[in-house]
C-alpha positions in Angstrom: 14.6 -200.3 -121.2 16.0 -198.9 -118.0 19.7 -198.4 -117.6 21.3 -201.2 -115.7 24.8 -202.2 -114.6 25.1 -205.5 -112.8 28.8 -205.2 -111.9 28.4 -201.8 -110.3 27.5 -200.7 -106.9 25.0 -198.3 -108.6 22.1 -200.7 -108.5 19.2 -199.8 -110.8 16.2 -202.1 -111.0 14.6 -203.4 -114.1 11.6 -201.4 -115.4 9.2 -204.0 -114.1 10.7 -203.6 -110.6 10.0 -199.8 -110.4 7.4 -199.1 -107.7 4.1 -197.6 -108.6 5.2 -194.3 -107.3 8.4 -194.4 -109.3 6.6 -195.2 -112.5 4.1 -192.4 -111.9 6.9 -189.9 -111.4 8.7 -191.2 -114.5 5.7 -190.4 -116.6 5.3 -187.0 -114.9 8.8 -186.0 -115.9 8.4 -187.1 -119.5 5.0 -185.3 -119.8 6.5 -182.2 -118.1 9.4 -182.2 -120.6 7.1 -182.5 -123.6 4.8 -179.8 -122.3 7.4 -177.2 -121.6 10.1 -177.9 -124.2 9.1 -174.9 -126.3 8.3 -172.4 -123.6 9.8 -168.9 -123.7 11.9 -169.6 -120.6 13.2 -172.8 -118.9 10.9 -175.0 -116.9 12.2 -176.9 -113.9 11.2 -180.3 -112.4 12.5 -180.9 -108.9 12.6 -184.5 -107.6 13.6 -184.8 -104.0 13.9 -187.8 -101.6 16.0 -189.3 -98.8 19.0 -191.4 -99.4 17.8 -194.8 -100.7 14.4 -193.6 -101.9 15.0 -194.6 -105.5 15.6 -191.2 -107.1 18.4 -192.4 -109.3 16.3 -195.3 -110.5 13.6 -192.9 -111.7 16.2 -190.6 -113.3 17.8 -193.5 -115.2 14.5 -194.7 -116.4 13.4 -191.3 -117.7 16.8 -190.5 -119.3 16.9 -193.9 -121.0 13.5 -193.6 -122.5 14.2 -190.0 -123.5 17.4 -190.9 -125.4 15.6 -193.7 -127.2 13.0 -191.2 -128.4 15.7 -188.7 -129.3 17.0 -191.3 -131.8 13.6 -192.2 -133.3 12.4 -190.0 -136.1 8.7 -190.5 -135.3 9.0 -190.1 -131.5 7.5 -187.0 -129.7 11.0 -186.0 -128.5 12.9 -186.9 -131.7 16.1 -185.0 -132.4 16.3 -183.5 -128.9 19.8 -182.9 -127.4 19.8 -184.0 -123.8 22.4 -184.5 -121.1 22.7 -186.0 -117.7 25.1 -184.1 -115.3 26.6 -185.1 -112.0 29.2 -183.4 -109.8 30.6 -186.7 -108.5 33.5 -188.4 -110.2 32.6 -191.9 -109.2 29.0 -191.7 -110.3 30.1 -190.2 -113.6 32.3 -193.2 -114.2 29.3 -195.5 -113.6 27.2 -193.6 -116.1 30.0 -193.9 -118.6 30.0 -197.7 -118.0 26.2 -197.7 -118.5 26.6 -195.8 -121.8 28.7 -198.6 -123.2 25.8 -201.0 -122.9 23.2 -199.2 -125.0 23.4 -198.1 -128.6 21.3 -195.0 -127.9 23.6 -193.8 -125.1 27.0 -192.1 -125.5 29.7 -191.1 -123.1 29.2 -187.5 -124.1 25.6 -187.7 -122.8 27.0 -187.8 -119.3 29.1 -184.8 -118.1 30.0 -182.8 -115.1 28.3 -179.4 -114.8 31.3 -177.1 -115.3 32.5 -178.5 -118.6 28.9 -178.6 -119.8 28.4 -175.0 -118.9 31.7 -173.9 -120.5 30.9 -175.7 -123.7 27.5 -174.2 -124.0 28.9 -170.7 -123.4 31.7 -171.3 -126.0 29.2 -172.5 -128.7 26.4 -170.2 -127.5 24.1 -173.2 -127.9 21.6 -174.4 -125.3 20.6 -178.1 -124.7 17.0 -179.3 -124.7 16.5 -181.3 -121.6 19.2 -181.4 -118.9 19.1 -183.8 -115.9 21.2 -183.2 -112.8 21.7 -186.2 -110.5 22.8 -185.4 -106.9 21.9 -181.7 -107.6 22.7 -180.8 -104.0 26.3 -181.0 -105.2 26.0 -178.1 -107.6 28.3 -175.3 -106.7 26.5 -172.4 -105.1 29.6 -170.1 -105.3 32.6 -169.7 -107.5 35.3 -172.4 -107.2 38.6 -171.7 -108.9 39.9 -175.2 -108.0 37.1 -176.6 -110.2 37.5 -173.9 -112.9 34.0 -172.5 -112.1 34.2 -168.7 -112.0 30.5 -167.8 -112.1 28.4 -167.3 -109.0 26.2 -170.3 -109.1 25.9 -173.5 -111.2 22.2 -173.6 -111.0 21.8 -170.1 -112.4 24.2 -171.0 -115.3 22.3 -174.2 -116.1 19.1 -172.3 -116.4 20.7 -170.2 -119.1 21.5 -173.3 -121.2 18.5 -175.6 -120.7 15.0 -175.6 -122.0 13.9 -178.1 -119.4 15.9 -178.7 -116.3 15.3 -181.8 -114.1 17.0 -181.6 -110.6 17.3 -184.7 -108.5 18.4 -183.9 -105.0 18.4 -184.5 -101.2 19.2 -181.5 -99.0 20.3 -184.0 -96.3 23.2 -185.0 -98.5 24.8 -181.5 -98.8 28.4 -182.1 -97.7 30.3 -178.8 -98.5 29.7 -175.2 -97.8 30.7 -174.3 -101.4 27.8 -176.4 -102.6 25.5 -175.5 -99.7 21.8 -175.7 -100.6 18.6 -175.4 -98.6 15.0 -175.6 -99.9 14.7 -171.8 -99.2 17.8 -171.1 -101.3 16.6 -173.3 -104.1 13.2 -171.6 -104.3 14.9 -168.2 -104.3 17.0 -169.1 -107.4 14.0 -170.7 -109.1 11.6 -167.7 -108.5 9.9 -166.6 -111.7 10.3 -170.0 -113.4 7.7 -172.6 -113.9 8.6 -175.2 -111.3 7.1 -178.6 -110.3 8.2 -180.2 -107.0 7.8 -183.9 -106.3 9.0 -185.8 -103.3 9.8 -189.6 -103.1 8.8 -190.9 -99.7 9.8 -194.5 -99.9 12.9 -196.2 -98.5 14.1 -198.8 -101.0 17.7 -199.3 -100.1 17.5 -200.3 -96.5 15.4 -203.4 -96.3 14.1 -202.7 -92.8 11.8 -199.7 -91.9 12.6 -200.1 -88.2 16.4 -199.7 -88.9 15.7 -196.7 -91.2 13.7 -195.1 -88.4 16.4 -195.8 -85.8 19.1 -194.3 -88.1 17.0 -191.2 -88.6 16.8 -190.7 -84.8 20.6 -191.2 -84.5 21.3 -188.6 -87.1 19.1 -186.1 -85.2 21.2 -186.9 -82.1 18.8 -189.3 -80.3 20.1 -192.8 -79.4 17.3 -195.3 -79.0 17.5 -199.0 -78.2 18.5 -201.0 -81.3 15.6 -202.8 -82.9 15.9 -206.5 -83.3 14.8 -207.2 -86.8 14.7 -210.3 -89.1 15.0 -208.5 -92.4 18.3 -206.5 -91.7 21.5 -207.1 -89.8 22.5 -204.2 -87.5 25.6 -204.7 -85.4 27.7 -202.6 -83.0 31.4 -203.4 -82.7 33.7 -202.7 -79.8 36.7 -202.4 -82.1 37.5 -201.7 -85.7 39.2 -205.0 -86.4 36.2 -207.3 -85.9 34.1 -204.8 -87.9 36.6 -205.2 -90.8 36.6 -209.0 -90.4 32.8 -208.9 -90.6 32.9 -206.9 -93.8 35.4 -209.2 -95.4 33.1 -212.2 -94.5 30.1 -210.4 -96.0 32.0 -209.5 -99.1 33.0 -213.1 -99.6 29.4 -214.3 -99.1 27.4 -211.6 -100.8 29.8 -209.3 -102.5 29.8 -205.5 -102.6 30.6 -205.0 -98.9 33.0 -202.2 -97.9 34.4 -200.3 -94.9 33.5 -196.6 -94.7 34.4 -193.7 -92.4 33.4 -190.1 -91.7 36.2 -187.7 -93.0 37.6 -187.4 -89.5 41.0 -188.8 -90.2 44.0 -187.0 -91.8 44.2 -187.2 -95.6 45.5 -185.3 -98.7 43.6 -185.9 -101.9 46.5 -186.0 -104.4 49.3 -187.3 -102.0 51.4 -190.2 -103.2 51.8 -191.5 -99.6 49.0 -193.4 -98.0 46.9 -191.8 -95.3 45.3 -194.0 -92.6 42.1 -194.5 -90.7 42.6 -195.8 -87.2 39.8 -197.4 -85.4 40.9 -199.2 -82.2 43.4 -201.9 -83.2 42.5 -201.4 -86.9 44.7 -199.3 -89.2 43.7 -199.2 -92.9 44.5 -196.7 -95.7 42.0 -194.2 -96.9 40.6 -194.6 -100.4 43.0 -193.1 -102.9 42.1 -190.7 -105.7 40.6 -193.1 -108.3 42.3 -192.6 -111.7 40.6 -195.7 -113.1 37.4 -195.7 -115.1 35.8 -198.2 -112.8 34.0 -196.9 -109.6 35.9 -197.3 -106.4 33.7 -199.9 -104.7 33.6 -202.1 -107.8 37.3 -202.7 -107.6 38.3 -205.8 -105.6 41.4 -204.2 -103.9 39.3 -201.5 -102.2 38.0 -204.1 -99.8 41.3 -203.3 -98.0 40.7 -199.6 -98.0 38.3 -197.3 -96.2 35.8 -195.5 -98.3 34.5 -191.9 -97.8 31.6 -189.8 -99.1 33.8 -189.0 -102.0 33.8 -192.6 -103.2 30.5 -194.0 -102.0 27.9 -191.2 -102.1 25.0 -192.2 -104.4 26.0 -195.9 -104.4 24.5 -199.1 -103.0 26.4 -201.7 -100.9 25.1 -205.0 -99.8 26.8 -204.5 -96.4 28.4 -201.4 -95.0 30.8 -201.1 -92.1 30.9 -197.5 -90.8 33.5 -195.9 -88.6 32.2 -192.8 -86.8 35.2 -190.5 -86.2 36.1 -188.2 -83.3 33.8 -185.4 -84.4 30.8 -187.6 -83.5 30.6 -188.0 -79.7 28.1 -188.6 -76.9 27.2 -186.3 -74.0 25.8 -188.5 -71.2 24.5 -185.5 -69.3 22.0 -184.6 -72.0 21.7 -188.1 -73.5 22.5 -186.7 -77.0 25.0 -187.2 -79.8 27.1 -184.1 -80.1 28.9 -182.9 -83.3 32.2 -181.0 -83.0 33.2 -179.3 -86.3 36.7 -178.5 -84.9 37.5 -182.2 -84.8 36.3 -182.8 -88.4 39.4 -183.4 -90.6 37.8 -182.3 -93.9 38.1 -178.6 -93.0 38.0 -177.6 -96.7 34.4 -178.7 -96.8 33.6 -176.3 -93.9 35.4 -173.3 -95.2 33.4 -170.1 -94.9 31.2 -169.2 -97.9 31.9 -166.1 -100.0 28.2 -165.3 -100.1 26.6 -163.9 -96.9 23.6 -166.2 -97.3 24.1 -168.3 -94.1 22.9 -166.6 -90.9 24.3 -169.4 -88.6 27.6 -170.7 -90.0 28.2 -172.9 -86.9 24.9 -174.7 -87.3 25.5 -175.2 -91.0 28.9 -176.8 -90.3 27.4 -179.1 -87.8 24.6 -180.1 -90.2 27.1 -180.9 -92.9 28.8 -183.4 -90.6 25.4 -184.9 -89.8 24.8 -185.2 -93.5 28.0 -187.1 -93.9 26.9 -189.5 -91.2 23.5 -189.9 -92.9 25.1 -190.7 -96.2 27.4 -193.4 -94.8 24.9 -195.1 -92.5 22.4 -195.6 -95.3 24.6 -197.4 -97.8 24.0 -201.0 -96.8 21.0 -202.7 -98.3 21.1 -205.8 -96.1 23.3 -204.9 -93.2 25.2 -202.2 -91.2 28.0 -202.5 -88.7 29.1 -199.5 -86.6 32.2 -198.6 -84.6 32.5 -195.3 -82.8 35.9 -193.8 -82.1 34.5 -191.7 -79.2 34.6 -194.0 -76.0 31.4 -192.6 -74.6 29.5 -193.0 -77.8 30.9 -196.5 -78.3 30.0 -197.5 -74.8 26.4 -196.2 -75.2 25.9 -197.9 -78.5 27.0 -201.2 -77.0 24.8 -200.7 -74.0 21.8 -200.0 -76.2 22.4 -203.1 -78.3 21.8 -205.2 -75.2 18.3 -203.6 -74.9 17.1 -204.6 -78.4 13.4 -204.5 -79.1 11.6 -207.0 -81.3 10.0 -205.2 -84.3 
């Protein structure tokens, strides 16, 4: 039985709904774990894929089956101690909700990497099979704020895992303190037995034409908007009609939220509200979520603006995205331009302690593009966009008038 949670935005399909490729990878991971569980050193399975490619569905299916076997005395993986880690508060809460639904799952099976590492070190006891969802969020340098004092979370997890399964997307790296590239990953995994598998499908966005258009936008190229019959893509001249559209979609279909790039002032633990302004619209940012329920599954958050910190890894039915001042348009070169100096989340762009980035400016720009990529690919059935930059807003509206039939 695959993990499922109907009320959550973390939509996981039933086992029968897994694609042929997903089912094949599921069996590959299970076979890999059985084959290497008793090796002299850790073995690593790396599953990569773009946002919406179904990585988490595969992960949930494997972990669910694995934990069932762990509780069956005659199963191949009976008695194994396995964990699923994620460095994202909202996703961890969803996994905890999932754990309440199945007798073979427990809250302690789902943890954040730092507490897991610290516990293993304290007990001097390794786990058997460790899964890391959104592994691109693993810290790649020390972070005193998060009580991680070692050099790299991946290196530490290799010390305390017999089999390590990493699920990641390099295009969803959003902070320099957790900066990863394929080259960096391969460097840290050198000398270990590693298997790389890539998911190529796009399962969240229901329109390949829209997915292709978004990929071009993220690379800086603005093409005419495709006219499609399987997805609703709209450009808005002001934030208020975008919000009205989202409220209408939420009433009709549920799970529709307004999102924004982190281009507007905020303080994480502040008691006072901080606002996102988009034309005539002014709404508060998402607040630090002290509840056990994920942000998007709470009804009152319809009147807030979500960020990568509350929406990364989740599905929405419809997403309204506000592109902030750091995302602009240069008519002279017909390109979208990113300005890190206008990006409000400067802590995400702070210089790394390690001298492993040759071009820090390019890395910062790429992180902002990654934020845009994450937000624009949340909506399963529809996406609305409002750009704060006047030139970008005008160009998007102009392109909408030149829609092509796909």
